[in-house]
PLY file of the C-alpha trace (Angstrom):
ply
format ascii 1.0
element vertex 148
property float x
property float y
property float z
element edge 147
property int vertex1
property int vertex2
end_header
0.26 0.11 0.04
3.05 2.45 0.89
4.41 1.73 -2.26
1.36 2.49 -4.29
1.23 6.16 -2.62
4.96 6.76 -3.30
4.14 5.91 -6.92
1.39 8.44 -7.33
3.51 11.18 -5.31
6.01 10.86 -7.67
3.48 10.91 -10.53
2.42 14.44 -9.61
5.64 16.30 -10.65
5.73 14.18 -13.84
1.94 15.23 -14.46
2.54 18.82 -13.73
5.55 18.97 -16.31
3.35 16.96 -18.63
0.70 19.52 -18.46
2.73 22.63 -18.56
4.47 21.10 -21.81
0.68 20.13 -23.33
-0.61 23.48 -22.72
2.38 25.69 -23.97
2.03 23.47 -27.07
-1.70 24.01 -27.37
-1.20 27.60 -26.80
1.45 28.27 -29.55
-0.49 26.25 -32.11
-3.60 27.92 -31.48
-1.92 31.52 -31.09
-0.68 31.28 -34.61
-3.75 29.78 -36.07
-5.56 32.90 -36.34
-2.93 33.86 -39.36
-3.01 30.59 -40.96
-6.53 30.65 -41.21
-7.37 34.50 -42.11
-4.98 35.00 -44.91
-1.80 34.73 -46.55
1.27 35.19 -44.49
4.83 35.62 -45.13
6.35 32.55 -44.42
3.97 30.33 -46.36
4.00 32.90 -49.20
7.81 32.31 -49.37
7.69 28.75 -48.95
5.15 28.63 -52.14
7.45 30.57 -53.97
10.49 28.29 -53.29
8.55 24.95 -53.53
6.00 25.96 -56.08
3.54 24.43 -53.73
0.08 26.42 -53.72
0.13 28.97 -50.82
-3.29 28.24 -49.54
-3.46 24.60 -49.60
0.04 24.36 -47.98
-0.80 26.77 -45.16
-4.28 25.26 -44.28
-2.88 22.02 -44.36
-0.34 22.85 -41.66
-3.20 24.62 -39.67
-5.22 21.51 -39.89
-2.27 19.92 -38.42
-1.54 21.95 -35.59
-5.33 22.27 -34.50
-4.92 18.21 -34.31
-1.87 18.56 -32.43
-3.22 21.36 -29.98
-6.28 18.75 -29.24
-4.30 15.69 -28.90
-1.90 17.29 -26.22
-4.95 18.56 -24.21
-6.58 15.02 -23.72
-4.99 13.01 -21.18
-4.95 9.41 -23.07
-3.46 11.04 -25.93
-0.67 13.70 -24.72
2.01 11.00 -25.67
1.03 11.02 -29.29
0.19 14.52 -29.47
3.63 15.05 -28.28
4.92 13.17 -31.26
2.69 14.74 -33.59
3.95 18.36 -32.37
7.54 17.39 -32.59
7.03 16.27 -36.04
5.32 19.55 -37.33
7.86 21.37 -35.29
10.65 19.47 -36.66
9.07 20.52 -40.14
8.94 23.92 -39.23
12.82 24.26 -38.23
13.72 22.18 -41.22
12.04 24.88 -43.49
13.65 27.71 -41.46
17.16 26.25 -41.73
17.08 24.65 -45.20
15.38 26.85 -47.32
15.62 30.66 -48.57
13.07 31.22 -45.51
15.90 31.46 -43.13
15.55 31.70 -39.33
14.31 35.43 -38.94
12.00 36.06 -41.91
10.11 38.71 -39.94
13.18 40.57 -38.75
12.23 40.28 -35.09
15.35 38.64 -33.52
14.19 35.26 -34.85
11.21 34.93 -32.35
9.28 32.56 -34.41
12.31 30.31 -34.71
12.95 30.33 -30.97
9.52 29.56 -30.56
9.79 26.59 -32.55
12.97 25.29 -30.90
10.88 25.45 -27.78
7.79 23.95 -29.12
9.89 21.11 -30.62
11.72 20.42 -27.26
8.43 20.55 -25.30
6.91 18.07 -27.78
9.93 15.81 -27.08
9.74 16.19 -23.44
5.94 15.43 -23.40
6.41 12.25 -25.72
9.14 10.81 -23.21
7.01 11.53 -20.17
4.00 9.86 -21.96
6.08 7.41 -23.53
3.82 4.41 -22.27
1.01 5.91 -24.31
3.12 6.00 -27.49
4.75 2.38 -26.86
1.08 1.17 -26.34
0.22 2.08 -30.11
3.27 0.13 -31.63
3.30 -3.26 -32.64
4.35 -5.62 -29.92
7.58 -6.81 -31.32
8.51 -2.83 -31.46
7.30 -2.09 -28.11
9.14 -4.56 -26.39
12.34 -3.44 -28.09
11.65 0.29 -27.49
10.78 0.16 -23.68
0 1
1 2
2 3
3 4
4 5
5 6
6 7
7 8
8 9
9 10
10 11
11 12
12 13
13 14
14 15
15 16
16 17
17 18
18 19
19 20
20 21
21 22
22 23
23 24
24 25
25 26
26 27
27 28
28 29
29 30
30 31
31 32
32 33
33 34
34 35
35 36
36 37
37 38
38 39
39 40
40 41
41 42
42 43
43 44
44 45
45 46
46 47
47 48
48 49
49 50
50 51
51 52
52 53
53 54
54 55
55 56
56 57
57 58
58 59
59 60
60 61
61 62
62 63
63 64
64 65
65 66
66 67
67 68
68 69
69 70
70 71
71 72
72 73
73 74
74 75
75 76
76 77
77 78
78 79
79 80
80 81
81 82
82 83
83 84
84 85
85 86
86 87
87 88
88 89
89 90
90 91
91 92
92 93
93 94
94 95
95 96
96 97
97 98
98 99
99 100
100 101
101 102
102 103
103 104
104 105
105 106
106 107
107 108
108 109
109 110
110 111
111 112
112 113
113 114
114 115
115 116
116 117
117 118
118 119
119 120
120 121
121 122
122 123
123 124
124 125
125 126
126 127
127 128
128 129
129 130
130 131
131 132
132 133
133 134
134 135
135 136
136 137
137 138
138 139
139 140
140 141
141 142
142 143
143 144
144 145
145 146
146 147
């Protein structure tokens, strides 16, 4: 009995950190959603020019993925997969900032967007690790046992 209550006490800090990460990730995605849903943005305009992908579908696709990730991280049973998804989205953002003409400071604001992408990427990794049992439970049995 004492061991069960000790386990519960150890999980409180983990849960607090997981929820802080989830709230930040959701906040970040939803904050910038207004720009993605209301019209052309500098970032997607430049990426569209560079890649040839039409701006509006590209922007709306990313907005849709961010909405899904923002919801997943706020549902206790899906925080782990949401963390994986958020990490992937932000990994893509970092990739495009670093390896395309977009650059890390397209808005000339001291690279604020790039720094936020890095923080959100890191928090997605942290959330994935804190909720790794949710992620491994989705893997086929053979992969799940080697990942654990």
